[in-house]
Wavefront OBJ file of the C-alpha trace (Angstrom):
o trace
v 0.125 -0.109 -0.062
v 1.513 3.591 -1.049
v 1.470 6.093 1.613
v 1.466 9.849 1.262
v 2.170 12.310 4.219
v 0.879 16.001 3.963
v 2.577 17.435 6.590
v 5.686 16.318 8.003
v 6.737 17.473 11.585
v 7.417 15.588 14.532
v 4.236 13.100 14.062
v 4.943 12.736 10.477
v 8.640 11.680 10.865
v 7.409 9.437 14.082
v 4.448 7.692 11.615
v 7.144 7.105 8.703
v 9.412 5.339 10.978
v 6.458 2.672 11.619
v 4.781 2.851 8.269
v 6.499 -0.363 7.172
v 5.111 -2.396 9.976
v 1.248 -1.739 9.045
v 2.232 -2.401 5.106
v 3.218 0.742 3.874
v 5.584 2.233 1.361
v 5.859 5.816 2.101
v 6.061 7.676 -1.652
v 5.297 11.319 -0.810
v 6.454 13.585 1.809
v 5.204 17.283 1.806
v 6.060 19.731 4.069
v 5.927 23.885 4.172
v 9.180 23.839 2.124
v 8.192 21.598 -0.702
v 4.354 22.190 -0.280
v 3.877 26.161 -0.006
v 0.050 26.941 -1.018
v -0.433 23.331 -1.847
v 1.525 23.451 -4.958
v 2.408 20.036 -4.594
v -0.912 18.696 -4.375
v -1.282 17.530 -7.895
v -2.517 14.445 -9.200
v 0.889 13.684 -10.854
v 2.490 13.543 -7.300
v -0.247 11.321 -5.905
v -0.927 9.083 -8.695
v -0.765 5.196 -7.477
v -1.472 6.533 -3.740
v -3.697 4.248 -1.719
v -4.092 6.683 1.384
v -2.701 10.008 2.766
v -2.368 11.327 6.480
v -2.882 14.927 7.005
v -1.312 16.256 9.979
v -0.612 19.949 9.501
v -2.059 22.850 11.044
v -5.737 24.266 12.093
v -5.978 26.843 9.440
v -4.529 24.377 6.559
v -6.498 21.156 7.239
v -9.980 22.029 5.405
v -7.871 23.116 2.591
v -5.718 20.141 2.149
v -9.028 17.699 3.011
v -10.729 19.345 0.280
v -7.792 19.010 -2.293
v -6.877 15.219 -1.167
v -10.922 14.610 -1.886
v -10.630 16.204 -5.388
v -7.662 14.039 -6.246
v -9.365 10.885 -5.043
v -7.348 10.140 -2.232
v -8.300 8.743 0.691
v -7.591 10.440 3.603
v -6.875 10.326 7.518
v -6.788 13.571 9.422
v -5.069 14.003 12.635
v -5.028 17.549 12.724
v -7.320 19.268 15.190
v -8.892 22.711 15.857
v -10.589 22.706 12.335
v -14.176 21.006 13.608
v -16.029 24.265 12.549
v -15.345 22.916 8.839
v -16.542 19.675 9.297
v -19.450 19.746 7.295
v -17.460 21.112 4.331
v -15.194 18.050 4.665
v -18.025 16.059 4.710
v -19.400 17.514 1.754
v -16.177 17.310 -0.121
v -15.722 13.776 0.819
v -19.253 12.751 -0.319
v -18.917 14.613 -3.627
v -15.466 12.722 -4.704
v -16.744 9.053 -2.984
v -13.774 8.834 -1.343
v -13.099 7.373 2.082
v -12.180 9.803 5.255
v -11.092 9.019 8.939
v -10.727 11.845 11.813
v -10.353 12.108 15.350
v -9.726 14.910 17.835
v -7.333 12.147 19.107
v -5.943 8.748 17.311
v -4.639 7.276 20.743
v -6.256 3.635 21.154
v -6.125 4.616 25.141
v -8.073 8.199 24.822
v -11.110 6.433 22.497
v -11.464 4.042 25.536
v -11.139 6.814 28.111
v -13.574 8.803 26.242
v -16.417 5.705 26.767
v -15.394 5.569 30.339
v -15.837 9.087 31.206
v -19.158 9.156 29.126
v -20.266 6.202 31.166
v -19.157 7.716 34.334
v -21.094 11.015 33.351
v -24.258 9.003 32.736
v -24.127 7.513 36.085
v -23.288 10.927 37.748
v -26.108 12.844 36.176
v -28.753 12.209 38.569
v -26.355 13.100 41.615
v -27.137 16.769 42.013
v -24.238 16.900 44.752
v -21.510 16.478 42.278
v -19.927 19.186 40.258
v -17.603 18.213 37.219
v -14.266 19.619 35.595
v -12.389 19.016 32.591
v -8.798 19.642 32.349
v -5.956 18.985 29.801
v -2.065 19.951 29.511
v -0.071 19.925 26.458
v 3.324 21.062 25.172
v 3.640 24.574 24.647
v 3.895 24.389 21.000
v 0.237 23.314 20.702
v -1.879 25.689 18.962
v -5.398 25.132 20.076
v -6.689 25.375 23.869
v -8.573 23.466 25.017
v -7.416 20.342 23.067
v -9.915 19.004 20.389
v -9.696 15.912 22.840
v -11.005 17.726 25.957
v -13.720 19.030 23.740
v -14.786 15.797 22.739
v -14.602 14.592 25.760
v -16.837 17.519 26.988
v -19.357 16.404 24.444
v -19.369 12.865 25.300
v -20.382 13.756 28.889
v -23.037 16.045 27.381
v -24.226 13.536 24.925
v -24.309 10.856 28.070
v -26.790 13.066 29.631
v -24.592 15.050 32.102
v -26.596 18.543 31.792
v -24.784 20.459 34.594
v -22.005 22.868 34.472
v -18.461 21.283 33.471
v -15.492 23.500 34.474
v -13.260 23.206 31.717
v -9.363 24.235 31.501
v -6.290 23.863 29.631
v -2.883 24.311 30.677
v 0.446 24.813 27.581
v 3.886 23.999 29.183
v 7.173 22.339 28.377
v 7.170 19.019 26.074
v 4.308 17.393 27.620
v 2.732 14.841 25.061
v -0.792 15.374 26.682
v -2.806 14.288 29.867
v -6.859 14.694 30.127
v -8.660 14.534 33.265
v -12.424 14.336 34.292
v -13.275 14.538 37.865
v -16.729 14.727 39.686
v -16.419 16.401 43.357
v -18.699 16.629 46.418
v -18.199 17.363 50.037
v -18.041 13.616 50.589
v -15.678 12.552 48.051
v -13.928 12.901 44.574
v -13.765 10.628 41.467
v -10.895 11.234 39.116
v -10.209 9.901 35.421
v -6.953 10.389 33.741
v -5.540 9.311 30.755
v -1.758 10.312 30.526
v 0.360 9.926 27.140
v 4.082 8.921 27.678
v 4.946 9.835 23.923
v 3.430 10.805 20.244
v 4.038 6.804 19.324
v 0.435 6.057 20.815
v -1.029 8.858 18.336
v 1.153 7.782 15.000
v 0.224 4.320 15.588
v -3.630 5.023 15.881
v -3.551 7.309 12.572
v -1.498 4.235 10.636
v -4.144 1.723 12.074
v -6.642 4.241 10.474
v -4.895 4.706 7.229
v -4.742 1.052 6.666
v -8.255 0.353 7.676
v -9.807 3.151 5.215
v -7.417 1.695 2.226
v -10.160 0.636 -0.274
v -13.242 2.317 1.737
v -15.680 4.897 1.132
v -17.539 6.811 3.653
v -16.786 9.493 6.179
v -16.048 7.925 9.771
v -14.670 8.627 12.961
v -11.606 6.711 14.500
v -13.892 5.286 17.149
v -16.051 3.480 14.160
v -12.537 2.072 13.318
v -11.937 0.906 16.780
v -15.534 -0.343 17.908
v -17.572 -0.196 14.828
v -21.042 1.312 14.537
v -22.530 4.258 13.047
l 1 2 3 4 5 6 7 8 9 10 11 12 13 14 15 16 17 18 19 20 21 22 23 24 25 26 27 28 29 30 31 32 33 34 35 36 37 38 39 40 41 42 43 44 45 46 47 48 49 50 51 52 53 54 55 56 57 58 59 60 61 62 63 64 65 66 67 68 69 70 71 72 73 74 75 76 77 78 79 80 81 82 83 84 85 86 87 88 89 90 91 92 93 94 95 96 97 98 99 100 101 102 103 104 105 106 107 108 109 110 111 112 113 114 115 116 117 118 119 120 121 122 123 124 125 126 127 128 129 130 131 132 133 134 135 136 137 138 139 140 141 142 143 144 145 146 147 148 149 150 151 152 153 154 155 156 157 158 159 160 161 162 163 164 165 166 167 168 169 170 171 172 173 174 175 176 177 178 179 180 181 182 183 184 185 186 187 188 189 190 191 192 193 194 195 196 197 198 199 200 201 202 203 204 205 206 207 208 209 210 211 212 213 214 215 216 217 218 219 220 221 222 223 224 225 226 227 228 229 230 231
């Protein structure tokens, strides 16, 4: 399977080092130096590419998504902070008849953690004596705050039926790869749920797993569907 990277920073390089384990040959690596303004996103460059992984910047993501769809290339998007353009992405993928997978976080552990947080929120919804918080920390270079992952966790709690206030906060410092925490506190006790990433490797492997899964498929998917199935 032939793989292209759109965005080749730290995550791209890590995925490149692991790609062969997932059956991929990396045939194209685009970054801000050889793809300024999207000039390298051409039919010739993407000929024979089975799937592309887009890991760039929030402001560049939707343009890259639309270009890849127009080229007929199945795509996995790991960039966060572009959620306001989700319907544009969905329309582009539908018009092109390609396959697409996105997530606020490609860590398998984070996706399991989301389900745990949602179930806890469901159980706590009727317990009026408890108040909730959601907090995260990432490295100082991360652009979006709060993270897409934290917003997804809060959304999952809301969908599970937790309607009371959820205090949200974010920290940016150092080289931290990412910790997310959900908590419930009362006068009697505290429940704390936490996921801590040790490195970027978990995100890289999740994105590669999604890329292998979406090869040859059509449709618009979230990573949780790749892991757990369902609509």
